[in-house]
N, C-alpha and C positions, 0 to 999 in steps of 0.2 A: 926209356919212355915210361916204364912202370915205376922207376924210381922217382920221376918227376910227379906222377900222379900221387904217389904216397906222400911226397913233401907237401903237396897242396892239401891233401886230406889232413895232414898233421897241423898245418896252419889254420885250417878251418875249425878243427877241433879245439885248438888253443883259443881261438876267437870266441867260440861258443862258451867255453869254460870261463873266459874272462867276463863275458857279458852276464853269465849266470851269477858269478861272484859279485859283480857290481850290483845286480838287482837285489841280491840277498843283503848287501850292505846298506843300500839306499832304501829298500822297502818299496812297496807299491805306492803309486802316485795317489795322493789324497783326493777324495771325492770333491768335486767343485761345490763350494758353499752357495746355498740359495741366496739370491739377492732379495732382501726384505725392503719393501718400499713403505715408508711410514706415511699413512694418510695425513694430509694437511687439513686441519680443521677450518671449515668455512667461516669467514668473518660473521660475527653475530650482528643481526640487524638491531638497531636501537628501537626499543619499545616504550610506549607511553600507556599509562593507565587511562582507560576510557570507561565512562559509565554506560552500562548496558542494562537492558531489561532482563530480570531474572526469570520471567515467564511471559506468556502471551498476555498483553494488557489491552483489553477491549476499549473502545471509545467510551468515555464517560467514567473510567476508573479514577478513583482518588489515589494519588501516588503516596506510598508509604515506604519505609526503609526496607521492608522485605521484598519490594517489587523491583529493586535495582541492586547492582553490585558492580565493583570495579573489575575490569578485564584488561590484561596486557595486550596491546595492539601494536603491530609494526608501524613505526612512525611514518614511513613513506607511503602507507596505504590507509591512513586514518581519514575517514570521510570528513567533509567540511562541516563546520558549525556543530560538531558534537561536543559534549561536555567532557573535558579532559582534566585530569588531576593536577597537571602542571600549570593550570590556569586558575585564577581566582574563582572559587565556587564555595558556597555554603549550602549544603544540601538541606539543612534544617529550615532555613529561611527562604531559600530560592526555589526548592523543588517539592519538598514534602507538603502534601495538602493540595498540590496543583491537580487539575483535571486533565486527563488524556483527551485531546481533541482530535487525534488521528491515531488509530490503533497501532500498537507495537507488536512484533513477534519476539519470541525468546532470543536473547543475545543480540538484539538489534541495538545499535548505539542510540542513546537518548539525545534528542534535539529539542532545544527550547521552543522552536516554533510549533512543535506538535503538542505542547503543553500550554495550559492557560490557568490562571488563578481566578477562581469564581468570586472570591471576597464575599462569601455569604450568599451569593445568588445561586439559582438553580443552574444545572448544566446547560440547558437549552439557551437560557439568557446569556450565559458566558460565551457560548460558541457562535451566537447569532452575530453576523457582520453588522457594523455600524450602519444605521439608516434603514435596516431591515426590520420586518415584523414577522412573528410566527403566528399563523392563523390556522386553526383546526377546522376542517369541514367534515360533514357526515358523509360516509361512503357506504356502499353495499357490503355487508359482512361476507356475503357469499363470494365476493370478488368480481361480480359481473361488471362493476363500474371501475375496476382497477386492473384491467388486462389479465383477468383470471387470477388475481392475487400475485402476479409476478412483478408488480411495481414495488421496488425496495427503497429504503432511505438512500438519499443522494442521487436517485434517478431524476431525470428531467421529464416533465409532463406538460401537456396542454390541458386546460380546464374547460369542460363543456357544460353548458346549461341546457336542460330540457324543461320546457314549460308550455303552457297554452297561450296562444297568441291569436287574437281575432284577425280574420282575413288572411290566414296563412295559405300559401299556394297549394299545399297538399289537401286542404279541405277539412282536416280533422282537428284543426286548432292546436296541434302539437308541433313545436319546432325545437330544433337543437342547434345551438350556436357555440362557437369557440369564443370564449370571453377573455381568456388569458393564455399566453403561449410561453413555452420554455421556462417553466417554473420548477424550482428545485424542491424535492420532497425532503423534509427534515425527519419525519417519523411516520410510521404506519402503526396505528394504535399506540402502544407504549414502547415499541421497538424503534430505536434510533440507529440501528445498524443491522447488517446481515450477520447473524450469530451462528457460529459453528457450521458454516457452509449451507445454512438454511436458504432454500430458493423460493419459498412461498411464505409470505408474512400476511396473516389475516388480522384485521382489526376493524373497528367500527368508525374510526376517524383517520384522516390523513392530515398531518401538520405541514403546511407549506411555507416557504420563505418568500415573503412579498414586501414590496415597498408600501408606504402608507396609502397611496391611491389605489393600488391593486387590492389592498386589504378592504377598502371601502367597496370596490367593485364586487368582490367575491362575497362579502357579507350581504350586500343588497341582492345579489343573484340567488343566494341560498334561501332568502325569504320568499322569493317568487317562483321557485322551481327546484328541481333536483340537479345535483352536480355529479359529473363523472370525470375521470382522469384517463387520458390517453398517453401511452408511453412513447417517448421520443427516442429515435435512434441515437447512439453515441456519435454517429457521423455528423449530426446537425445539432448536437447539444450545446455547441459554442456559438451558434448563430445569435445575432443581436436580438434582444428582447423586443417584442412588438409592443406598441403603446398599450398601456393597461386600460385606459378609459379616456374617451374624448367627450364625455357628456357634460363636463363642467358641473358635476354633482346634480344634474337635473334628471338623471336616468342613464340607461345604457344605450350606447350607439351600436347597433347591430347591423351586419351586412348579410342579407339573405338573397340568394339567387341574383346577385348583382344589384340589389335594391337596398339602399340605406334607410333604416327606420330608427325612430327614437322611442324608447320605452318610457312610460310615465315614471316619475319619481316615486319610489316606494315610501 
């Protein structure tokens, strides 16, 4: 029994010695090598040079070379109708010297419809729509006749006339009537836009965009009374224009308290 146990011990010892010798000959197992994943470069989007504003360009700016530069733009996100370098364009003849008719912010792509060539005319004449007239009226400098000074260029207003009228219902001979509605303001004083976030523009005149008959109406009204502007809400700024004048050039047709009256020709 003892002899058998000794034999087993001997076999176990020999096995251990053999495994030790094999380990010494082979050496320790190498550390596993880290797997290196090479990042795949994303496909580059095709870009096109687009002409953009180098700085903020207020309405009325005369465009020069320092006002614009080319900027690479992803082709699949280029806005429509912008000026691209891969399309025929001559900056010297087509753009430089044009007037900005709608303000640009820095890095905004340039669009031809926001530019206009004055060809020697003033800015207001250049941006005035065909068939329209620019007429300046006197307003209260303190702003009491212009919504406290909060009427700005491009707002829509109604024009009110205040004057003396014989036989007026209130007995004091003073009446106020709306003579024009939904009129676009082109300028307040010398300001043709809201500059630098300015919320109050004070001036002695308001320049309005009118058709020829409206121009006659407001000129006649200004000779026979004082004019005031009332600011219209943006919600009804697109309502159809009311008739400017039905007097057939014989005076103003006014409606007061449901009664139509005709003023004498001035």
